[in-house]
C-alpha positions, 0 to 999 in steps of 0.5 A, a space after each residue: 142925223 146928230 145935232 153934235 155931227 151936222 150943223 148950219 148956220 143960215 138957210 135961204 129959199 131959193 124956189 118952189 119945183 112947180 114940176 115937183 109941186 103945186 098950188 093946192 086948195 086944203 081946210 085948215 083948221 076948217 077954212 078953206 085955202 089956198 096953200 101957194 104952194 105944196 110939193 119941193 121948196 129949193 134951199 141954200 143952207 151955209 155954214 162957215 163959208 160954205 154954200 148947199 143947194 137942197 130940194 126940201 118937204 115943208 114940215 108945218 103948215 102951219 109956219 110961213 117960209 117966205 122965199 128969198 128970206 134968210 133964215 137962223 137955222 139949226 139942224 136936228 135929227 127926225 126923233 130930236 124933235 118929239 111929237 112930230 111924227 117927222 120919223 116915219 117922214 123922214 122914212 116917207 122923204 128917204 122912200 120917194 122924193 131922196 131915189 130921184 136925186 141920183 142912183 146914191 140913194 136907195 128904196 123900199 118902193 117902187 120908182 112908180 111912187 117917188 116925187 116925180 109929178 105935180 100931183 105927186 109932190 104936192 101929195 106929199 107936201 099934203 101927207 107930210 101935214 097931215 103926220 105931223 100935225 094930226 098924227 096921219 088921222 086921214 084927210 077928213 079930220 083934224 087940223 089938216 083936212 081935203 077941202 071939199 067946198 064947191 070953187 075950192 076942192 082939193 084936186 082929186 090926184 093930189 089926194 090919191 097921192 097924199 093916201 097913198 103915201 100917208 098909207 105906204 109910211 104908216 108904221 115905218 120909220 127912219 133917222 136919215 134926214 136933217 130936220 131945219 129949225 129955222 128962226 128969224 135973225 136977230 
């Protein structure tokens, strides 16, 4: 979608879906971090007096998102954000997250790959962070890595899904997802 076709004034993260995500340990810039939540984020969009509720994913691990805080937002197409591989992420969302929203959406992937569990949601989030931060180089290189620190290990099921989603989306592209570029009000 082009920003000329669809724009939004305000966005508010209203909650998280613990059935399609969870807390995970990862290495962020080489340091073990407990990512409080990795998975489907619930948002409310307000535009011209209309409110729209959506499921979304965070595409930038290094930008904090706070629940209940309202942000100014600009809606753009994935191709309008260079250098972040968002067309690959869009394909992934189109094929593993969107089909769970109802029968009007189709997928190139079998239903077993659709995000219906906490480990799949967290795995999708981890894959997205690696694709956008490191070009999808896997989970032992770059800024986003699996943690192997004793007591702070990335959950094996989450890592399985992250690796699967990254592999399934390699070389794939779509420009159908919305990208919300948020900034603090004022």
